[in-house]
C-alpha positions as CSV (number, residue, x, y, z in Angstrom):
1,M,63.9,62.2,68.3
2,T,60.3,62.8,69.1
3,G,57.9,60.0,67.9
4,P,54.4,58.9,68.9
5,L,55.9,57.1,71.9
6,D,57.9,59.8,72.9
7,G,57.7,60.2,76.9
8,V,57.0,56.3,77.1
9,R,59.8,54.5,79.3
10,V,60.1,50.7,78.6
11,L,62.3,48.5,80.8
12,D,63.5,45.7,78.7
13,V,64.5,43.0,81.3
14,S,64.0,40.1,78.7
15,T,66.7,38.1,77.0
16,L,67.2,36.4,73.6
17,F,64.5,37.3,71.1
18,A,60.8,38.0,71.5
19,G,60.8,40.3,74.6
20,P,63.8,42.2,73.3
21,L,62.4,42.5,69.8
22,A,59.1,43.8,71.0
23,A,61.0,46.5,72.9
24,T,63.0,47.3,69.7
25,F,59.7,47.9,68.0
26,L,58.6,50.2,70.6
27,G,62.0,52.0,70.6
28,D,61.9,52.7,66.9
29,F,58.8,54.9,67.4
30,G,60.1,57.1,70.3
31,A,60.0,55.1,73.5
32,D,62.9,55.5,75.8
33,V,64.0,51.8,76.2
34,I,66.3,50.9,78.8
35,K,67.7,47.4,78.4
36,V,68.5,45.9,81.8
37,E,71.0,42.9,81.7
38,H,72.9,40.9,84.3
39,P,76.3,42.5,85.2
40,R,78.2,39.3,84.5
41,H,75.9,37.4,82.1
42,P,74.9,39.8,79.1
43,D,71.8,38.9,77.1
44,A,72.6,35.8,75.1
45,S,71.8,37.3,71.8
46,R,74.9,39.1,72.1
47,G,76.7,35.8,71.3
48,H,74.2,34.7,68.6
49,G,75.3,34.7,64.8
50,P,78.2,36.2,63.2
51,A,80.7,38.6,64.3
52,K,83.0,41.0,63.0
53,D,86.3,41.8,64.8
54,G,84.7,40.3,67.8
55,V,81.7,42.6,67.6
56,N,78.3,40.9,67.3
57,L,76.4,41.8,64.3
58,W,73.0,40.7,65.2
59,W,72.8,42.7,68.5
60,K,73.3,45.9,66.3
61,T,69.8,45.4,65.3
62,L,68.3,43.8,68.2
63,G,69.5,46.4,70.6
64,R,69.2,49.3,68.5
65,G,67.8,52.5,70.0
66,K,68.1,51.2,73.6
67,R,70.2,52.4,76.5
68,T,71.9,49.6,78.3
69,T,72.4,49.2,81.9
70,T,73.1,46.4,84.3
71,L,71.4,45.1,87.5
72,D,71.6,41.8,89.3
73,L,68.0,41.5,90.1
74,S,68.5,38.3,92.3
75,Q,70.2,40.4,94.9
76,A,68.1,42.5,97.1
77,E,69.8,45.8,96.2
78,G,69.3,45.0,92.5
79,A,65.6,44.2,92.8
80,A,65.3,47.5,94.7
81,L,66.8,49.5,92.1
82,L,64.5,47.8,89.4
83,L,61.6,49.0,91.6
84,E,63.0,52.4,91.5
85,L,63.1,52.4,87.8
86,A,59.7,50.9,87.5
87,R,58.3,53.9,89.5
88,G,59.3,56.0,86.4
89,A,58.5,53.7,83.6
90,D,55.3,52.8,81.7
91,V,56.2,49.4,80.4
92,L,58.3,46.5,81.8
93,I,58.9,43.5,79.3
94,E,60.3,40.2,81.0
95,N,60.7,36.7,80.0
96,F,62.0,34.8,82.9
97,R,60.1,31.6,83.7
98,P,57.1,31.8,85.8
99,G,57.7,32.4,89.6
100,T,61.3,33.9,88.9
101,L,60.3,37.5,89.4
102,E,58.2,36.6,92.4
103,R,61.1,34.9,93.9
104,W,63.1,38.1,93.6
105,G,60.3,40.1,95.3
106,L,59.5,41.8,91.9
107,E,56.1,40.2,91.2
108,P,53.5,42.3,89.6
109,A,51.6,43.2,92.7
110,Q,55.0,44.6,94.0
111,L,55.6,46.3,90.7
112,H,52.1,47.8,90.7
113,E,52.4,48.9,94.2
114,A,55.2,51.1,93.1
115,N,53.5,52.1,90.0
116,P,49.8,51.4,89.5
117,A,49.9,52.4,85.8
118,L,52.8,50.0,84.8
119,V,52.2,47.8,81.8
120,I,54.0,44.4,82.8
121,A,54.3,42.3,79.6
122,R,55.4,38.6,80.8
123,V,56.8,36.7,77.6
124,T,57.2,33.0,78.1
125,A,57.1,29.8,76.2
126,F,53.9,28.4,77.5
127,G,52.3,31.1,79.5
128,Q,51.9,31.9,83.3
129,S,49.9,28.9,84.0
130,G,49.0,25.3,82.9
131,P,51.0,22.0,83.1
132,M,53.9,23.3,80.9
133,A,54.2,26.9,82.4
134,R,57.5,26.2,84.3
135,Q,59.1,24.2,81.4
136,P,62.0,25.7,79.4
137,G,61.0,26.5,75.8
138,F,62.0,28.4,72.8
139,G,60.5,29.6,69.4
140,S,61.5,26.3,67.8
141,I,59.3,24.4,70.3
142,A,56.3,26.9,69.5
143,E,56.9,26.1,65.8
144,A,56.6,22.4,66.6
145,M,53.6,22.7,68.9
146,S,51.6,25.1,67.1
147,G,51.1,23.0,63.9
148,F,53.3,25.1,61.7
149,A,56.1,22.4,61.3
150,A,53.6,19.7,60.7
151,I,52.3,21.5,57.6
152,T,55.8,22.6,56.4
153,G,58.0,20.6,54.0
154,E,57.4,18.0,51.3
155,P,54.6,15.4,51.5
156,D,57.2,12.6,51.8
157,G,59.6,14.4,53.9
158,P,60.0,15.3,57.6
159,P,58.4,18.4,59.2
160,I,60.5,21.5,58.8
161,L,61.4,24.2,61.3
162,P,62.0,27.6,59.8
163,P,65.9,28.6,59.9
164,F,65.2,31.8,61.8
165,G,63.1,33.0,64.8
166,L,59.7,33.0,63.3
167,A,57.8,32.2,66.3
168,D,59.8,34.7,68.3
169,G,59.3,37.4,65.8
170,I,55.5,36.9,65.5
171,T,55.4,37.0,69.5
172,A,57.6,40.2,69.4
173,L,55.1,42.0,67.1
174,A,51.9,40.6,69.3
175,T,53.6,41.8,72.4
176,A,54.3,45.4,70.9
177,Y,50.6,45.3,69.9
178,A,49.4,44.5,73.4
179,C,51.8,47.1,75.0
180,A,50.2,49.7,72.8
181,I,46.6,48.7,73.7
182,A,47.5,48.5,77.4
183,L,49.2,51.9,77.3
184,R,46.0,53.3,75.8
185,H,44.0,51.9,78.7
186,A,46.5,53.3,81.2
187,E,46.4,56.7,79.6
188,R,42.5,56.7,79.9
189,T,42.2,55.1,83.3
190,G,45.7,55.3,85.2
191,E,45.3,51.4,85.5
192,G,48.2,49.3,84.5
193,Q,47.8,45.7,83.8
194,V,49.8,42.3,83.1
195,I,50.0,40.8,79.8
196,D,50.5,37.1,79.6
197,M,52.0,36.4,76.3
198,A,52.9,32.7,75.3
199,I,55.0,32.2,72.6
200,I,53.1,28.9,71.5
201,E,50.1,31.1,70.7
202,P,50.5,34.1,68.3
203,I,51.9,31.7,65.6
204,L,48.8,29.6,66.0
205,M,46.6,32.6,65.2
206,L,48.4,33.0,61.8
207,L,47.7,29.3,60.8
208,G,44.3,30.6,59.5
209,G,41.3,28.6,59.7
210,Q,42.8,25.2,60.4
211,I,41.4,25.0,64.1
212,T,37.8,25.7,62.9
213,A,38.1,23.3,59.9
214,F,39.3,20.4,62.2
215,D,36.4,21.2,64.6
216,Q,33.7,21.3,62.0
217,L,35.0,18.8,59.4
218,G,37.8,16.9,61.1
219,L,40.3,18.1,58.4
220,V,44.0,17.9,59.1
221,Q,46.0,20.0,56.8
222,P,48.8,17.9,55.1
223,R,52.3,18.8,54.0
224,V,52.2,19.9,50.6
225,G,55.7,21.4,49.8
226,N,55.5,24.7,48.1
227,R,52.0,24.0,46.9
228,S,48.9,25.5,48.6
229,V,45.8,23.6,50.0
230,N,43.7,26.6,49.0
231,N,44.6,27.7,45.5
232,A,46.3,26.5,42.4
233,P,48.8,27.1,40.6
234,R,51.0,28.1,43.7
235,N,54.6,26.9,43.6
236,V,58.3,27.7,42.9
237,Y,59.5,26.9,39.4
238,R,62.8,26.9,37.9
239,T,63.7,28.8,34.9
240,A,65.9,28.0,31.9
241,D,68.9,29.8,33.4
242,G,68.6,28.0,36.7
243,R,66.8,30.6,38.8
244,W,63.7,30.1,40.7
245,V,60.4,32.1,41.0
246,A,57.3,32.0,43.0
247,V,53.8,32.2,41.4
248,S,50.8,32.6,43.2
249,T,47.1,32.9,42.0
250,S,45.1,33.7,45.0
251,S,42.8,35.9,43.1
252,Q,40.5,34.3,40.2
253,S,41.7,37.0,37.5
254,V,45.2,36.2,38.1
255,A,44.8,32.5,37.9
256,E,43.2,33.2,34.6
257,R,46.0,35.4,33.3
258,V,48.6,32.9,34.3
259,M,46.8,30.1,32.5
260,A,46.4,32.2,29.3
261,L,50.0,33.2,29.6
262,V,51.5,29.7,29.7
263,G,49.4,28.5,26.7
264,R,46.5,26.8,28.6
265,P,43.4,29.2,28.2
266,D,41.2,26.1,27.7
267,V,41.4,25.2,31.6
268,I,39.9,28.6,32.3
269,A,36.3,27.5,30.8
270,E,36.4,24.4,33.1
271,P,33.7,24.6,35.9
272,W,36.6,23.4,38.4
273,F,38.6,26.4,37.5
274,A,36.2,28.9,39.0
275,S,37.4,28.5,42.7
276,G,40.8,28.0,44.2
277,R,39.5,25.1,46.4
278,T,38.5,23.2,43.2
279,R,41.6,24.2,41.2
280,V,43.7,22.3,43.8
281,E,42.1,19.0,42.7
282,H,43.8,19.6,39.4
283,V,47.2,20.9,40.8
284,D,49.3,18.4,38.8
285,E,47.8,19.5,35.5
286,L,48.4,23.3,36.2
287,D,51.5,22.9,37.8
288,A,52.9,21.0,34.7
289,A,51.6,23.7,32.4
290,V,53.1,26.4,34.5
291,G,56.3,24.9,35.3
292,G,56.9,23.7,31.6
293,W,56.4,27.1,30.3
294,I,58.7,28.6,32.8
295,G,61.3,25.9,32.4
296,E,61.7,26.9,28.7
297,R,62.4,30.4,29.4
298,T,65.0,32.5,31.2
299,L,64.4,34.6,34.3
300,A,64.2,37.8,32.5
301,E,61.8,36.6,30.1
302,V,59.6,35.0,32.7
303,V,59.5,38.1,34.8
304,G,59.0,40.3,31.8
305,E,56.0,38.2,30.5
306,F,54.4,37.9,33.9
307,E,54.7,41.8,34.5
308,R,53.2,42.3,31.1
309,V,50.0,40.5,31.8
310,E,50.0,41.7,35.4
311,A,50.3,38.4,37.0
312,A,51.9,37.8,40.4
313,I,55.5,36.7,40.4
314,G,58.4,36.9,42.8
315,V,62.2,36.0,42.2
316,V,63.4,33.8,44.8
317,D,66.3,35.7,46.2
318,D,69.0,35.3,48.9
319,I,69.9,38.1,51.1
320,S,72.3,39.4,48.6
321,G,69.5,39.7,46.1
322,V,67.5,41.5,48.8
323,M,70.1,44.0,49.2
324,A,70.3,44.8,45.6
325,N,66.6,44.8,45.0
326,P,65.3,48.3,43.6
327,Q,61.9,47.9,45.2
328,Y,63.4,47.6,48.8
329,A,65.7,50.4,47.7
330,S,62.9,52.7,46.8
331,L,60.9,51.9,50.1
332,G,63.9,52.6,52.3
333,T,63.6,49.1,53.7
334,I,67.4,48.8,54.3
335,L,69.0,51.5,56.3
336,P,72.5,52.6,56.4
337,I,73.6,53.8,60.1
338,H,76.6,54.8,61.6
339,D,78.0,52.5,64.4
340,A,80.4,53.5,66.9
341,E,82.3,50.1,66.6
342,L,82.1,49.3,62.9
343,G,81.5,52.6,61.0
344,E,78.6,52.6,58.7
345,I,76.6,49.3,58.7
346,R,73.0,48.3,57.1
347,M,70.0,46.8,58.8
348,Q,66.3,46.7,58.4
349,N,64.6,49.9,58.8
350,V,61.5,50.5,61.0
351,L,58.6,48.2,60.3
352,F,56.4,50.7,58.4
353,R,56.1,54.2,57.1
354,M,53.7,56.7,58.7
355,S,52.9,60.0,57.2
356,A,52.4,62.0,60.5
357,T,54.5,60.0,63.1
358,P,57.3,58.3,61.5
359,G,59.6,56.0,63.3
360,E,63.4,56.3,63.4
361,V,66.5,54.1,64.3
362,R,68.3,56.3,66.7
363,H,71.5,54.3,67.2
364,T,72.6,50.7,66.8
365,G,72.9,48.3,69.7
366,R,75.3,49.3,72.4
367,R,77.9,47.7,74.6
368,H,77.0,45.8,77.6
369,G,76.2,48.2,80.3
370,E,77.3,51.2,78.5
371,D,74.7,53.5,79.9
372,T,74.6,52.2,83.5
373,D,76.2,55.3,85.2
374,A,73.5,57.6,83.3
375,V,70.7,55.5,84.2
376,L,71.8,55.2,87.9
377,A,72.4,59.1,88.0
378,E,68.4,59.5,87.0
379,L,67.8,57.7,90.3
380,G,69.7,60.2,92.1
381,I,72.8,57.7,92.5
382,T,76.2,59.3,92.7
383,P,79.3,58.1,90.9
384,E,80.7,57.1,94.3
385,Q,77.6,55.1,95.1
386,A,77.8,53.6,91.6
387,R,81.3,52.5,92.1
388,A,80.2,51.0,95.4
389,L,77.4,49.1,93.7
390,R,80.0,47.6,91.2
391,Q,82.2,46.4,93.9
392,R,79.3,44.4,95.3
393,G,78.5,43.1,92.0
394,I,75.0,44.7,91.9
395,V,75.7,46.5,88.6
């Protein structure tokens, strides 16, 4: 494969989700990603989620496109080998607690001495400084701390955490974006840099204008279930045959089409209907009209009528529905790919389609340490030396 990141080498020294997923995104567009794991303690993500015949399925996606090697970085020989790898790398992604790389003699100054142009992405829960910097943390903690959980759930219910790695995924996207910016700077100047990525921050940016609203007006957004504080009607509604659909009316024209469709064109002329903010003040009336109309019709009837009037609607699908969805099929969102252990499997394709520099999933996640000998050989290490390193537990 050649891609827009062809020739870029990434050392993925991170574990679990945010750091490794950022490396996956870079690998999907051509970067040569070398996944570095501990010889005796593989990335914990290899044990997360379901497995088939003892083969972890999540890793097949998270580890795709990467070469896998092992190094015990806590030993001097292992740290020295990583420094050698760093000399020929462009990006290093790590997510150890602050101070860990420093304890191993792999602090940024040492890495930059070996390679001044190296981009070092340090992904941690709370960042490299501050009172919580050295505390353990995960994406769920970020979802709680950021205000996300506080606004998620029903008004009379508890805060809700997402049942998947939302904060980690957002951080992975932000990290890949930061790496791309830093690579551009290094290309122009020859200067590497350190990216301090705290998982508690990217998700906060996506919460919209809440910080400014609190700063200027003292507003604290409440939990409103599936409703919105910015527009109405916006909710999930149940059809006569027991299916759920999501309706959103973020634009004025769609709000007008929906209310005309459900038999309440009278509200369109009301002064309060002219903006989403004031429609929210009448959300019970609007929800009752939309929910009542939908509840009297089957899913096929509801979707057909919404499509006819060009109003926005989405069927609430589980993953089986996603797999069968013709829109995803048309976009090529779900990719069939050969796996050495499981045969043909399906996973998410690359994030977006680019007309001139498309990405590609080169292969699924490989076994722990599968490429160690090849990676060591690139450093000039002979098979005999590699065997000796194994005997000493370095690889």
